[in-house]
C-alpha positions as CSV (number, residue, x, y, z in Angstrom):
1,X,-55.1,105.2,22.0
2,X,-54.6,105.8,25.7
3,X,-56.7,106.2,28.8
4,X,-56.1,109.5,30.7
5,X,-57.5,111.6,33.5
6,X,-59.8,114.3,32.2
7,X,-61.1,117.3,34.1
8,X,-61.2,121.1,34.3
9,X,-57.7,122.3,34.0
10,X,-58.1,125.2,36.3
11,X,-60.6,123.6,38.9
12,X,-59.0,120.2,39.2
13,X,-55.6,119.9,37.5
14,X,-53.8,123.0,38.7
15,X,-53.4,124.7,35.3
16,X,-53.4,128.5,35.1
17,X,-56.3,130.6,33.9
18,X,-59.6,132.1,35.0
19,X,-62.1,130.2,32.8
20,X,-63.0,126.5,32.9
21,X,-61.2,124.6,30.1
22,X,-60.9,120.9,29.4
23,X,-57.6,119.3,30.2
24,X,-56.1,115.8,30.4
25,X,-53.3,114.4,32.6
26,X,-51.0,111.6,31.8
27,X,-47.4,110.7,32.6
28,X,-47.5,113.1,35.5
29,X,-48.3,116.2,33.3
30,X,-51.5,118.1,32.6
31,X,-52.3,119.7,29.2
32,X,-55.2,121.8,28.0
33,X,-57.1,120.1,25.1
34,X,-57.6,121.3,21.6
35,X,-60.0,119.4,19.4
36,X,-63.0,119.2,21.8
37,X,-64.3,121.4,24.6
38,X,-65.4,121.1,28.2
39,X,-69.0,121.8,27.2
40,X,-69.1,119.0,24.6
41,X,-69.2,116.5,27.4
42,X,-72.1,117.6,29.6
43,X,-72.5,120.1,32.4
44,X,-69.0,120.9,33.8
45,X,-70.5,122.0,37.1
46,X,-72.8,119.0,37.6
47,X,-71.9,116.6,40.5
48,X,-69.8,114.4,38.2
49,X,-68.8,117.2,35.8
50,X,-65.3,118.2,35.0
51,X,-65.2,121.1,37.5
52,X,-66.2,118.7,40.3
53,X,-64.6,115.4,39.4
54,X,-61.6,113.9,37.6
55,X,-63.0,111.5,35.0
56,X,-61.3,109.0,32.7
57,X,-61.2,109.3,29.0
58,X,-60.0,107.4,26.0
59,X,-58.0,109.7,23.8
60,X,-55.9,109.7,20.7
61,X,-53.7,112.7,19.7
62,X,-50.4,114.3,20.4
63,X,-48.8,117.0,22.5
64,X,-48.0,120.1,20.5
65,X,-46.2,122.7,22.5
66,X,-47.9,122.7,25.9
67,X,-51.3,121.5,24.6
68,X,-52.8,118.1,23.8
69,X,-54.3,118.1,20.3
70,X,-57.0,115.4,20.4
71,X,-58.1,113.5,17.3
72,X,-60.3,111.2,19.4
73,X,-61.8,111.9,22.8
74,X,-64.3,109.6,24.5
75,X,-65.4,110.0,28.1
76,X,-65.5,106.7,29.9
77,X,-68.4,105.7,32.1
78,X,-68.4,107.3,35.6
79,X,-67.6,104.5,38.0
80,X,-69.3,106.3,40.9
81,X,-72.6,106.3,39.0
82,X,-72.7,102.5,38.7
83,X,-75.8,101.0,40.1
84,X,-77.8,104.3,40.1
């Protein structure tokens, strides 16, 4: 299990493409995610959504080719929302 940065690969993590797709970044590299989708974790275009913010997630899986294949993905609480 590891804690990673999670966000929209195209909007926030500099990955190529025209659509909004979930990606994670760790060890200085970003990877698109297989095993879950950007829409499975709320509105990507909300204020704290993946297209507007880089969030933290607890993940398990492995890099296969240039993609991260997730067997576990849990979005961690948004620290900016604390106290609201």
